[in-house]
PAPA-898016 format. One record per residue: x, y, z of N, C-alpha, C, O in turn; residue number from 1. Coordinates in pm, 1 decimal, padded with zeros to 6 digits, always signed. Each point is the difference from the previous one (the first is absolute). Last residue first. Layout:
BEGIN
((X, Y, Z), (X, Y, Z), (X, Y, Z), (X, Y, Z), NUM)
...
//
This chain:
BEGIN
((-01253.0, +01529.2, +03411.7), (+00030.0, +00149.8, +00009.2), (-00110.8, +00026.8, +00107.0), (-00017.5, +00113.8, +00043.6), 118)
((+00038.7, -00538.6, -00270.6), (+00087.4, +00022.2, +00132.4), (+00016.2, +00133.3, +00043.6), (+00059.8, +00019.9, +00105.7), 117)
((-00344.4, -00153.6, -00521.0), (-00070.0, -00051.0, +00144.7), (+00121.3, +00056.9, +00134.5), (-00033.9, +00053.1, +00105.7), 116)
((+00151.7, +00006.1, -00577.7), (-00055.9, +00133.0, +00063.2), (-00067.6, -00046.1, +00129.1), (-00016.7, +00076.7, +00094.8), 115)
((+00280.2, -00370.5, -00343.6), (+00072.8, +00079.0, +00097.7), (-00071.0, +00122.3, +00026.7), (+00047.6, +00089.8, +00069.4), 114)
((-00232.1, -00487.3, -00317.5), (-00009.9, -00013.6, +00160.8), (+00099.8, +00096.9, +00053.0), (+00015.9, -00003.3, +00122.0), 113)
((-00303.8, +00079.2, -00574.1), (+00131.1, -00004.9, +00019.9), (+00013.1, -00046.3, +00159.0), (-00050.2, +00082.5, +00076.3), 112)
((-00420.4, -00142.3, -00306.0), (+00103.6, +00127.4, +00067.3), (+00129.9, -00102.0, +00022.7), (+00005.4, -00116.3, +00040.1), 111)
((-00349.7, -00145.1, -00209.1), (+00001.4, +00097.1, -00119.8), (+00107.7, +00119.3, +00049.4), (+00069.3, +00063.3, -00079.6), 110)
((-00108.8, -00620.9, +00223.8), (-00061.1, +00146.4, +00050.7), (+00068.8, +00090.7, -00101.1), (+00110.0, -00022.4, -00050.4), 109)
((-00078.7, -00442.5, +00038.7), (-00133.8, +00028.8, -00025.9), (+00011.8, +00114.9, +00040.7), (-00111.7, +00050.8, -00009.6), 108)
((+00521.0, -00209.4, +00205.5), (-00071.6, -00070.1, -00094.0), (-00127.7, +00030.3, -00014.8), (-00059.4, -00026.8, +00104.5), 107)
((+00479.7, +00218.8, +00152.3), (-00122.2, +00076.0, -00084.6), (-00096.1, -00101.6, -00090.5), (-00067.1, +00047.4, -00091.6), 106)
((+00423.8, -00202.5, +00429.7), (-00040.3, +00124.9, +00032.0), (-00089.1, +00093.6, -00087.6), (-00053.2, +00102.0, +00043.9), 105)
((+00247.5, -00544.5, -00128.0), (-00048.1, -00006.1, +00105.3), (-00091.6, +00120.3, +00061.6), (-00109.0, -00009.1, +00056.4), 104)
((+00394.1, +00013.6, -00449.2), (-00151.1, -00090.4, -00007.8), (-00052.8, +00004.7, +00100.9), (-00117.5, +00036.4, -00004.0), 103)
((+00472.1, +00349.9, -00032.9), (-00002.9, -00130.3, +00015.8), (-00128.5, -00033.9, +00002.2), (-00088.4, +00067.2, +00053.0), 102)
((+00343.6, +00336.8, -00199.4), (-00146.3, -00026.2, -00012.1), (-00003.2, -00164.8, +00027.5), (-00028.6, -00073.4, -00094.5), 101)
((+00469.9, +00326.5, +00094.4), (-00097.1, +00088.7, +00026.4), (-00147.8, -00033.3, +00055.0), (-00059.7, +00053.4, +00093.5), 100)
((+00384.3, -00306.5, -00318.7), (+00004.8, -00018.2, +00132.0), (-00064.1, +00133.9, +00108.4), (-00016.6, +00006.5, +00121.8), 99)
((-00030.1, -00136.8, -00607.0), (-00023.4, -00108.0, +00064.9), (+00030.5, +00016.8, +00155.3), (-00053.9, -00068.5, +00086.9), 98)
((+00165.7, +00407.7, -00378.5), (-00170.6, -00023.7, +00029.9), (-00021.2, -00116.5, +00080.7), (-00077.5, +00000.2, +00095.6), 97)
((+00481.0, +00093.7, -00261.3), (+00008.9, +00082.9, +00085.2), (-00155.5, -00028.0, +00062.8), (-00032.2, -00008.5, +00118.5), 96)
((+00195.8, -00227.3, -00469.7), (+00010.9, -00052.7, +00124.3), (+00018.3, +00083.8, +00094.2), (+00054.6, -00039.0, +00103.2), 95)
((-00201.7, +00165.2, -00504.7), (-00096.9, -00072.9, -00012.1), (+00060.7, -00084.2, +00164.3), (-00082.0, -00051.2, +00076.2), 94)
((+00350.5, +00363.6, -00277.9), (-00131.1, +00081.8, +00069.5), (-00093.8, -00106.1, +00032.1), (-00083.7, +00031.2, +00084.7), 93)
((+00491.6, -00138.1, -00344.2), (+00037.8, +00042.8, +00137.0), (-00118.8, +00064.3, +00074.8), (+00014.8, +00026.0, +00119.4), 92)
((-00080.5, -00222.7, -00535.9), (+00012.5, -00090.9, +00109.1), (+00045.5, +00062.9, +00131.0), (-00030.9, -00039.1, +00112.5), 91)
((+00007.6, +00357.3, -00463.2), (-00125.9, -00081.3, +00017.3), (+00000.8, -00102.1, +00114.4), (-00071.8, +00012.0, +00099.3), 90)
((+00449.1, +00175.7, -00258.1), (-00047.1, +00066.5, +00103.8), (-00134.2, -00016.9, +00031.2), (-00048.1, +00029.3, +00109.4), 89)
((+00257.6, -00273.9, -00453.3), (+00079.7, -00018.0, +00116.1), (-00041.1, +00096.1, +00131.1), (+00026.7, -00031.0, +00116.1), 88)
((-00214.5, +00063.4, -00562.4), (-00041.9, -00150.0, +00060.0), (+00081.4, +00002.3, +00097.1), (-00057.8, -00062.4, +00089.1), 87)
((+00130.7, +00483.8, -00330.1), (-00134.6, -00003.0, +00100.5), (-00018.4, -00173.6, +00049.4), (-00057.2, -00020.4, +00107.1), 86)
((+00493.6, +00336.8, -00165.3), (-00039.1, -00132.2, -00059.5), (-00139.4, -00047.3, +00073.2), (-00014.2, -00053.0, +00110.2), 85)
((+00208.3, +00572.3, -00269.0), (-00020.5, -00107.3, +00102.8), (-00058.0, -00143.4, -00026.8), (-00093.4, -00022.0, -00077.1), 84)
((+00263.7, +00449.0, -00179.9), (+00096.1, -00097.2, +00043.0), (-00044.8, -00095.0, +00135.4), (+00073.5, -00064.6, +00074.8), 83)
((-00302.5, +00440.8, -00295.2), (+00064.0, +00013.2, +00149.1), (+00098.4, -00087.7, +00011.2), (+00075.3, +00003.6, +00097.3), 82)
((-00298.3, -00024.3, -00480.7), (+00013.0, +00167.3, -00038.7), (+00143.4, +00015.0, +00150.5), (+00111.3, +00052.3, +00004.8), 81)
((-00395.6, -00459.7, -00058.3), (+00105.1, +00012.8, -00120.9), (+00096.7, +00122.5, +00017.7), (+00120.5, +00004.1, -00025.2), 80)
((-00540.4, -00065.9, +00247.8), (+00108.0, -00067.6, +00076.1), (+00133.4, -00019.7, -00078.0), (+00108.9, -00025.2, +00051.5), 79)
((-00509.3, +00236.4, -00228.7), (+00051.9, +00091.3, +00085.2), (+00142.5, -00084.0, +00077.1), (+00106.7, +00053.3, +00030.3), 78)
((-00300.6, -00232.0, -00382.5), (+00057.4, +00093.0, -00040.2), (+00077.6, +00076.4, +00073.6), (+00110.7, +00050.2, -00019.0), 77)
((-00465.5, -00408.3, +00157.2), (+00135.1, -00054.8, -00095.0), (+00128.3, +00116.2, -00032.9), (+00118.5, -00029.9, +00014.8), 76)
((-00551.7, +00171.5, +00144.8), (+00039.3, -00033.5, +00085.6), (+00140.0, -00085.2, -00025.1), (+00101.7, +00019.4, +00066.6), 75)
((-00390.1, +00122.5, -00406.5), (+00058.1, +00109.9, +00070.3), (+00090.3, -00022.6, +00134.7), (+00093.0, +00074.9, +00030.3), 74)
((-00324.0, -00452.2, -00291.9), (+00095.2, +00076.6, -00071.3), (+00060.6, +00120.4, +00096.9), (+00116.7, -00006.5, +00038.5), 73)
((-00450.4, -00218.0, +00148.1), (+00138.9, -00101.3, +00002.4), (+00081.8, +00094.0, -00103.7), (+00111.4, +00037.9, +00036.2), 72)
((-00513.6, +00143.3, -00013.8), (+00034.0, +00011.5, +00133.1), (+00129.7, -00085.6, +00004.7), (+00090.0, +00042.7, +00072.4), 71)
((-00338.6, -00063.7, -00461.7), (+00041.3, +00121.1, -00007.5), (+00074.7, +00045.7, +00119.9), (+00082.8, +00090.6, -00010.2), 70)
((-00315.5, -00540.4, -00019.4), (+00129.9, -00019.9, -00079.1), (+00068.2, +00174.2, -00014.5), (+00121.2, +00008.5, -00020.0), 69)
((-00541.9, -00044.0, +00238.0), (+00083.5, -00054.7, +00039.7), (+00142.2, -00043.5, -00031.1), (+00093.7, -00012.6, +00078.8), 68)
((-00445.4, +00182.3, -00325.7), (+00038.4, +00112.6, +00124.4), (+00091.2, -00048.7, +00087.4), (+00081.8, +00075.6, +00052.6), 67)
((-00280.8, -00370.7, -00352.4), (+00124.0, +00074.9, -00063.3), (+00007.6, +00140.7, +00094.0), (+00094.5, +00077.4, -00015.4), 66)
((-00370.1, -00408.4, +00158.1), (+00105.8, -00074.7, -00030.3), (+00103.6, +00103.2, -00070.9), (+00122.2, -00005.1, +00014.0), 65)
((-00569.4, +00125.1, +00046.6), (+00062.8, -00008.2, +00143.8), (+00180.7, -00047.1, -00022.0), (+00098.2, +00050.8, +00054.0), 64)
((-00406.2, -00079.7, -00438.4), (+00041.7, +00156.0, +00047.0), (+00064.0, -00009.2, +00111.8), (+00109.1, +00056.9, +00004.5), 63)
((-00280.4, -00459.7, -00100.6), (+00118.3, +00025.6, -00075.7), (+00055.5, +00141.7, -00018.0), (+00114.6, +00029.3, -00034.2), 62)
((-00501.1, -00146.5, +00298.0), (+00112.3, -00079.0, +00063.4), (+00093.7, +00011.9, -00102.6), (+00111.9, -00008.4, +00050.6), 61)
((-00471.2, +00161.5, -00191.8), (+00034.9, +00069.3, +00096.9), (+00091.1, -00030.7, +00053.5), (+00078.6, +00089.1, +00032.3), 60)
((-00272.4, -00347.9, -00356.9), (+00040.8, +00123.3, -00052.4), (+00070.2, +00100.1, +00102.3), (+00089.8, +00075.3, -00037.7), 59)
((-00316.3, -00502.5, +00196.8), (+00147.3, +00001.4, -00083.7), (+00047.4, +00116.2, -00063.3), (+00121.4, +00020.4, +00003.8), 58)
((-00418.7, +00007.3, +00447.1), (-00038.0, -00059.7, -00156.9), (+00117.1, +00038.2, -00075.0), (+00060.7, +00107.1, -00001.0), 57)
((-00026.6, -00164.2, +00563.8), (-00010.0, +00070.1, -00154.4), (-00040.5, -00058.7, -00090.7), (+00018.5, -00121.3, -00009.9), 56)
((+00036.5, -00004.6, +00496.4), (-00080.3, -00054.6, -00093.9), (-00042.6, +00068.1, -00118.3), (-00104.5, -00017.5, -00062.7), 55)
((+00296.9, +00178.2, +00474.4), (+00080.3, -00155.2, -00005.4), (-00084.3, -00105.2, -00094.7), (-00005.3, -00122.4, +00011.6), 54)
((-00160.8, +00579.6, +00105.3), (+00136.7, +00033.2, -00024.3), (+00071.0, -00154.2, -00030.6), (+00099.5, -00006.7, -00072.2), 53)
((-00569.7, +00039.7, +00215.2), (+00020.0, +00030.8, -00143.9), (+00173.1, +00014.9, -00043.8), (+00044.2, -00027.4, -00111.6), 52)
((-00166.3, -00085.6, +00565.2), (-00017.8, -00097.4, -00089.8), (+00033.5, +00000.8, -00134.8), (+00064.5, -00079.9, -00067.9), 51)
((-00016.5, +00414.1, +00400.0), (+00095.6, -00046.7, -00002.6), (-00034.9, -00159.2, -00101.5), (+00089.6, -00063.6, -00055.4), 50)
((-00328.7, +00527.4, -00092.1), (+00014.5, -00118.1, +00152.9), (+00116.3, -00081.2, +00002.0), (+00057.5, -00011.2, -00108.3), 49)
((-00059.9, +00515.8, -00151.6), (-00021.1, -00157.3, -00049.5), (+00017.8, -00061.8, +00149.2), (+00089.2, +00018.8, +00082.7), 48)
((+00014.6, +00411.2, -00270.8), (-00153.9, +00010.9, +00061.9), (-00016.6, -00155.1, -00004.6), (-00106.7, -00042.1, -00044.9), 47)
((+00549.2, +00167.6, -00084.8), (-00014.0, +00072.0, +00092.5), (-00161.3, -00005.5, +00067.9), (-00023.2, +00035.6, +00115.5), 46)
((+00345.5, -00232.6, -00454.6), (-00054.2, -00092.7, +00109.3), (-00065.4, +00072.5, +00090.8), (-00038.5, -00056.6, +00102.3), 45)
((+00277.9, +00179.8, -00491.1), (-00074.4, -00099.2, -00076.3), (-00100.0, -00060.0, +00171.8), (-00095.6, -00077.5, +00004.3), 44)
((+00422.8, +00436.9, +00025.5), (-00135.7, +00071.0, -00042.1), (-00096.5, -00151.4, -00033.8), (-00121.9, -00002.2, +00017.0), 43)
((+00582.2, -00037.9, +00124.6), (-00095.4, +00041.6, +00119.7), (-00135.9, +00034.3, -00073.4), (-00106.5, -00019.5, +00058.7), 42)
((+00463.3, -00013.5, -00371.0), (-00015.2, -00134.9, +00032.3), (-00134.1, +00016.1, +00139.9), (-00104.5, -00064.7, -00007.4), 41)
((+00302.0, +00481.2, -00146.0), (-00093.9, -00080.2, -00090.0), (-00047.6, -00150.7, +00030.3), (-00115.3, -00039.9, -00016.6), 40)
((+00418.7, +00236.9, +00329.0), (-00134.4, +00063.5, -00008.6), (-00084.5, -00046.0, -00108.2), (-00110.8, -00049.0, +00021.9), 39)
((+00542.9, -00066.0, -00016.0), (-00056.9, -00072.8, +00094.2), (-00112.1, +00068.7, +00024.0), (-00081.1, -00080.0, +00046.5), 38)
((+00339.4, +00269.8, -00368.1), (-00040.9, -00145.7, -00064.9), (-00089.6, -00076.2, +00133.3), (-00091.6, -00078.8, -00023.2), 37)
((+00280.9, +00504.6, +00146.3), (-00076.9, -00005.2, -00079.4), (-00079.9, -00119.4, -00080.5), (-00120.6, -00009.4, -00023.0), 36)
((+00491.4, +00011.7, +00301.0), (-00100.1, +00039.6, +00071.1), (-00134.6, +00017.2, -00073.8), (-00108.1, -00040.8, +00042.4), 35)
((+00538.7, -00045.7, -00245.3), (-00037.4, -00127.3, +00083.7), (-00118.7, +00061.6, +00061.7), (-00092.2, -00079.3, -00019.3), 34)
((+00307.7, +00424.4, -00196.3), (-00108.7, -00084.2, -00103.9), (-00010.2, -00141.2, +00093.9), (-00103.6, -00059.5, -00029.7), 33)
((+00354.2, +00332.2, +00260.1), (-00133.5, +00089.2, -00015.0), (-00076.3, -00062.7, -00093.7), (-00123.0, +00003.2, +00005.8), 32)
((+00553.4, -00148.9, +00090.9), (-00088.6, -00058.4, +00163.4), (-00133.1, +00091.6, -00052.8), (-00105.1, -00017.9, +00061.4), 31)
((+00417.5, +00080.1, -00398.1), (-00020.3, -00124.7, -00001.6), (-00105.2, -00014.3, +00103.9), (-00110.1, -00048.3, -00026.7), 30)
((+00332.4, +00447.4, -00018.7), (-00108.2, -00005.8, -00095.5), (-00038.7, -00143.1, +00005.9), (-00116.3, -00010.6, -00039.1), 29)
((+00446.4, +00080.8, +00340.7), (-00136.7, +00088.6, +00002.7), (-00104.4, -00035.6, -00069.8), (-00109.8, -00041.0, +00037.8), 28)
((+00568.1, -00148.2, -00136.2), (-00089.6, -00063.1, +00096.4), (-00127.0, +00067.2, +00055.0), (-00097.4, -00069.3, +00029.4), 27)
((+00249.8, +00119.4, -00512.8), (+00070.9, +00031.0, +00122.4), (-00069.2, -00072.6, +00097.3), (-00111.6, -00047.1, -00022.0), 26)
((+00052.1, +00058.3, -00485.7), (+00006.7, -00090.5, +00128.5), (+00077.7, +00009.6, +00090.3), (+00089.7, -00081.0, +00023.5), 25)
((-00111.6, +00366.2, -00423.7), (-00094.1, +00016.2, +00071.5), (-00036.8, -00087.7, +00110.2), (-00081.3, +00034.8, +00085.6), 24)
((+00442.0, -00087.9, -00392.7), (+00017.9, +00151.6, +00059.2), (-00127.6, +00057.9, +00098.1), (+00007.4, +00093.1, +00080.3), 23)
((+00008.0, -00502.1, -00350.6), (+00092.4, -00031.1, +00115.5), (+00018.8, +00139.8, +00095.4), (+00022.1, +00011.9, +00120.6), 22)
((-00217.1, -00083.9, -00573.3), (-00112.7, +00013.2, +00101.3), (+00095.5, +00022.1, +00158.8), (-00030.7, +00068.7, +00097.4), 21)
((+00143.6, -00162.7, -00619.7), (+00032.3, +00101.8, +00078.8), (-00095.2, +00039.2, +00124.6), (-00030.8, +00117.0, +00023.0), 20)
((-00001.0, -00508.6, -00328.3), (-00091.6, +00084.4, -00040.9), (+00035.2, +00142.5, +00130.2), (-00088.1, +00060.1, +00061.5), 19)
((+00344.2, -00472.9, -00077.5), (-00033.1, +00022.8, -00146.2), (-00105.4, +00109.8, -00035.5), (-00023.4, +00033.1, -00116.2), 18)
((+00111.3, -00150.4, +00609.3), (+00137.8, +00087.6, -00111.8), (-00028.8, -00016.0, -00124.1), (+00041.4, +00097.3, -00063.2), 17)
((-00391.2, -00282.5, +00322.5), (+00026.1, +00130.7, +00023.7), (+00101.6, +00062.2, -00063.5), (-00008.3, +00106.9, -00060.4), 16)
((-00051.3, -00581.9, +00020.3), (-00079.0, +00049.9, -00063.0), (-00009.5, +00157.4, +00029.7), (-00032.1, +00063.9, -00100.1), 15)
((+00365.4, -00311.4, +00294.2), (+00006.5, -00009.7, -00150.2), (-00107.7, +00052.2, -00081.3), (+00019.7, +00042.3, -00113.9), 14)
((-00067.9, -00128.1, +00570.3), (+00101.8, +00114.5, -00023.4), (+00030.1, +00028.3, -00115.5), (+00012.9, +00118.0, -00032.6), 13)
((-00337.0, -00447.0, +00150.4), (-00019.9, +00086.2, +00002.1), (+00067.7, +00160.9, -00035.3), (-00042.7, +00106.6, -00044.4), 12)
((+00204.1, -00545.3, +00047.5), (-00058.8, -00014.2, -00111.9), (-00084.0, +00170.8, -00017.8), (-00005.5, +00068.8, -00102.0), 11)
((+00255.8, -00233.6, +00468.0), (+00140.2, +00016.1, -00096.4), (-00113.5, +00066.4, -00123.4), (+00030.3, +00099.4, -00066.1), 10)
((-00259.0, -00277.6, +00447.5), (+00043.2, +00134.4, +00038.3), (+00102.4, +00042.2, -00156.1), (-00000.2, +00114.2, -00046.1), 9)
((-00207.5, -00532.9, +00042.7), (-00084.4, +00107.0, -00031.6), (+00060.9, +00108.7, +00052.6), (-00033.7, +00100.4, -00062.7), 8)
((+00323.0, -00465.6, +00141.8), (-00053.9, -00000.4, -00172.0), (-00101.8, +00135.1, -00001.0), (+00033.0, +00091.2, -00075.7), 7)
((+00065.8, -00159.3, +00512.5), (+00112.1, +00050.0, -00038.7), (-00016.1, -00010.3, -00159.5), (+00027.4, +00101.9, -00063.4), 6)
((-00354.8, -00345.6, +00266.8), (+00000.6, +00144.9, +00057.2), (+00088.1, +00067.6, -00077.6), (-00047.3, +00072.2, -00087.7), 5)
((+00070.3, -00541.4, +00044.5), (-00102.2, +00075.7, -00066.0), (-00014.5, +00148.9, +00016.3), (-00015.1, +00076.9, -00095.0), 4)
((+00321.3, -00310.7, +00362.2), (+00076.7, -00003.8, -00135.8), (-00144.2, +00055.7, -00099.0), (+00022.6, +00083.2, -00087.9), 3)
((-00126.8, -00189.0, +00533.1), (+00074.9, +00094.8, -00022.7), (+00056.8, +00053.2, -00099.5), (+00015.6, +00121.5, -00012.6), 2)
((-00263.0, -00523.4, +00042.2), (-00081.1, +00125.9, +00010.1), (+00092.0, +00125.0, -00002.0), (-00024.4, +00092.4, -00077.5), 1)
//
């Protein structure tokens, strides 16, 4: 999977370079574009019930998938620009979350147990 992600980053870098878009792909602009795409994804779910959100019609599911792809593209470009190994840091963050939220303290509870100890 890591090799696939490196291939994706390289493909996206070449795509941007071929269009002289590297000048626009600075961390600030990429982070802003990422938020815009996340908002576009959110629009698909805005007024749906949880049941409707998990059973989207095929066309809407395709649109959601394309928004998710846009998010991955900008996140990939941002990690490339900042020279961040997104897979490594994601695994690090998961390990942190496993320590912060042990199952025996948070099982089935939507509130993070840290709030309860305040």
